[in-house]
C-alpha positions as CSV (number, residue, x, y, z in Angstrom):
1,M,2.6,-3.3,-12.1
2,Q,3.1,-6.4,-13.8
3,E,-0.6,-7.1,-13.3
4,I,-1.4,-3.9,-15.2
5,L,1.2,-3.9,-18.0
6,C,1.6,-7.7,-18.5
7,R,-1.6,-9.4,-17.7
8,K,-3.8,-6.3,-18.5
9,R,-5.8,-6.4,-15.7
10,D,-6.8,-3.6,-12.9
11,A,-5.1,-3.2,-9.6
12,L,-6.7,-1.7,-6.3
13,F,-4.3,-0.2,-3.8
14,I,-6.0,0.4,-0.6
15,L,-4.7,2.8,2.0
16,P,-5.8,3.9,5.3
17,Y,-5.9,7.8,5.1
18,V,-6.9,10.3,2.3
19,A,-3.8,12.2,2.6
20,I,-1.7,9.0,2.0
21,V,-4.0,8.2,-1.1
22,Q,-3.3,11.7,-2.6
23,E,0.3,11.4,-2.0
24,K,0.3,8.0,-3.7
25,V,-1.9,9.5,-6.8
26,R,0.7,12.3,-7.2
27,D,3.5,10.0,-7.1
28,L,2.3,7.4,-9.5
29,S,0.6,9.5,-12.2
30,A,3.4,10.5,-14.2
31,F,4.6,6.8,-14.1
32,G,1.1,5.8,-15.2
33,I,1.3,8.2,-18.1
34,E,4.6,6.9,-19.1
35,C,3.5,3.3,-19.0
36,N,0.1,3.9,-20.4
37,F,-2.1,3.1,-17.7
38,L,-4.6,5.3,-15.7
39,V,-4.2,6.1,-12.0
40,E,-7.6,6.9,-10.3
41,E,-8.2,8.4,-7.0
42,Y,-11.0,7.1,-4.9
43,A,-10.8,9.2,-1.7
44,G,-12.8,12.0,-0.1
45,S,-15.2,13.1,-2.7
46,K,-13.2,11.7,-5.6
47,G,-14.1,8.5,-7.6
48,R,-16.8,7.2,-10.0
49,F,-19.1,4.2,-9.3
50,P,-18.9,2.3,-11.4
51,P,-15.8,3.1,-12.6
52,F,-15.3,4.0,-16.3
53,K,-14.6,0.9,-18.5
54,H,-11.6,1.9,-20.6
55,R,-11.0,-0.3,-23.8
56,K,-7.2,0.4,-24.2
57,K,-5.9,1.4,-20.8
58,N,-6.1,-0.6,-17.5
59,S,-6.5,1.4,-14.1
60,L,-4.7,1.5,-11.0
61,Y,-7.3,2.4,-8.3
62,I,-5.9,4.1,-5.2
63,A,-8.5,4.0,-2.6
64,T,-9.2,4.6,1.1
65,I,-10.8,1.8,2.8
66,E,-14.4,2.9,2.6
67,K,-14.1,3.8,-1.0
68,A,-12.3,0.5,-1.9
69,H,-15.5,-1.1,-0.4
70,S,-17.8,0.9,-2.5
71,L,-15.7,0.3,-5.5
72,V,-15.7,-3.6,-4.9
73,N,-19.5,-3.4,-4.7
74,S,-19.9,-1.6,-7.9
75,L,-17.4,-3.9,-9.7
76,I,-19.6,-6.9,-8.4
77,E,-22.8,-5.3,-9.4
78,T,-21.5,-4.5,-13.0
79,E,-20.0,-8.1,-13.3
80,R,-16.5,-6.7,-13.6
81,I,-15.0,-7.9,-10.3
82,N,-12.8,-10.4,-12.7
83,S,-11.1,-7.4,-14.0
84,L,-9.5,-6.8,-10.9
85,G,-6.3,-8.8,-10.9
86,L,-4.5,-7.4,-8.0
87,V,-5.4,-6.0,-4.4
88,V,-2.5,-4.5,-2.3
89,V,-3.8,-3.7,1.4
90,D,-1.3,-1.4,3.2
91,E,-1.8,-1.5,7.2
92,L,-3.5,-4.8,7.0
93,H,-3.6,-5.0,10.8
94,M,-6.5,-2.5,10.5
95,L,-9.0,-5.7,10.0
96,G,-9.3,-5.8,13.6
97,E,-9.8,-2.4,14.5
98,G,-13.4,-1.2,14.9
99,S,-15.8,0.1,12.2
100,R,-13.0,0.7,9.6
101,G,-11.8,-2.9,10.1
102,A,-14.9,-4.4,9.5
103,V,-15.3,-2.5,6.1
104,L,-12.0,-3.4,4.9
105,E,-12.9,-7.2,6.1
106,M,-16.1,-7.0,4.2
107,A,-14.4,-5.7,1.1
108,L,-11.8,-8.5,1.0
109,S,-14.5,-11.1,2.0
110,K,-16.4,-10.2,-1.3
111,I,-13.3,-10.3,-3.4
112,L,-12.3,-13.7,-2.1
113,Y,-15.9,-15.1,-2.7
114,T,-16.6,-13.5,-5.9
115,S,-13.4,-13.7,-7.9
116,K,-11.0,-16.7,-7.8
117,T,-8.5,-15.0,-9.9
118,T,-7.7,-11.8,-7.8
119,Q,-4.6,-11.9,-6.1
120,I,-4.7,-10.1,-2.5
121,I,-1.3,-8.8,-1.1
122,G,-1.4,-7.4,2.6
123,M,1.3,-5.6,4.2
124,S,1.8,-4.6,7.8
125,A,4.5,-3.9,10.2
126,T,2.5,-5.0,13.3
127,L,0.4,-8.0,12.7
128,N,-0.3,-10.1,15.7
129,N,-2.7,-12.7,14.4
130,V,-0.9,-14.0,11.5
131,S,-2.4,-17.4,11.3
132,D,-5.7,-16.2,11.3
133,L,-5.3,-13.8,8.7
134,Q,-3.5,-16.6,6.8
135,H,-6.4,-18.8,7.2
136,F,-9.0,-16.0,6.4
137,L,-7.2,-14.9,3.2
138,K,-6.0,-18.4,2.3
139,A,-2.6,-16.8,2.0
140,E,1.1,-17.4,2.5
141,H,3.2,-15.6,4.9
142,Y,6.4,-13.8,3.9
143,T,8.5,-11.8,6.5
144,S,11.3,-9.2,5.8
145,N,13.4,-7.3,8.1
146,F,14.4,-4.9,5.0
147,R,13.7,-1.3,5.5
148,P,15.0,1.0,3.0
149,P,14.4,4.5,4.7
150,C,16.6,4.5,7.7
151,L,15.2,6.0,11.0
152,R,15.7,9.2,12.8
153,Q,15.5,8.9,16.7
154,S,16.1,11.7,19.0
155,M,15.8,12.5,22.9
156,T,15.9,15.7,24.9
157,S,17.3,16.1,28.2
158,S,17.2,19.3,30.1
159,S,18.8,21.7,27.6
160,H,20.0,19.4,25.1
161,L,18.7,17.7,22.1
162,V,20.4,14.6,21.1
163,I,19.6,13.2,17.7
164,F,20.6,9.8,16.7
165,L,20.8,9.5,13.0
166,S,21.2,6.4,10.7
167,L,22.3,7.5,7.2
168,A,21.5,5.1,4.5
169,S,24.1,4.2,1.9
170,S,23.7,1.7,-0.8
171,R,26.1,-0.3,-3.0
172,R,25.5,-2.0,-6.3
173,S,27.1,-5.5,-6.7
174,S,28.5,-7.1,-9.6
175,H,25.3,-9.0,-9.9
176,G,23.3,-5.7,-10.2
177,T,21.8,-5.9,-6.9
178,V,21.5,-3.0,-4.6
179,S,22.2,-3.4,-0.9
180,S,22.0,-0.8,1.6
181,S,23.3,-0.3,5.2
182,C,22.7,2.3,7.9
183,T,25.7,3.9,9.3
184,P,25.1,5.3,12.6
185,A,25.9,9.2,13.4
186,F,25.6,11.0,16.7
187,T,24.8,14.9,17.0
188,K,24.3,16.8,20.3
189,Y,22.7,20.1,20.3
190,S,22.9,22.4,23.4
191,S,21.1,25.7,24.4
192,D,24.6,26.7,25.2
193,M,25.8,26.6,21.8
């Protein structure tokens, strides 16, 4: 958001699936209205190439891999690639997966080659080739074990369903920072009940 609000440049958020793009567009649209920037969907049949050039508002483009590649191509063709200040890629590990990985790699390569001022942030929970990606993206590597939503795990055994829950709780310190911890809980369901 700093890129859009403070530096007055556009941002691109690349997500792997149409449903996730639509969810993020829904979640961020009200925020965009409140903070005076546009949230534009590039998934399925949605998205305009080249995107409208807005004088007073910057855009957050939320796109699937394929639409992001098309968007990057259109920004290069219209000589507007430098208006893109930030690219965030969720599920960066898809770079090594089949044709979609190749499309993502092409889009990122074009950004790296044509714009020296665009920052790329990649996120993944399952990266195997970190050093190769660092070299390719000319990047720094940051690792965190922080996970705000706690996970729910369950198993079944004959007529019993056992659920292991981790309940999240958060506390605010005197410095204003929020820390969260997960408290384990145990529930057992039986068909005898």
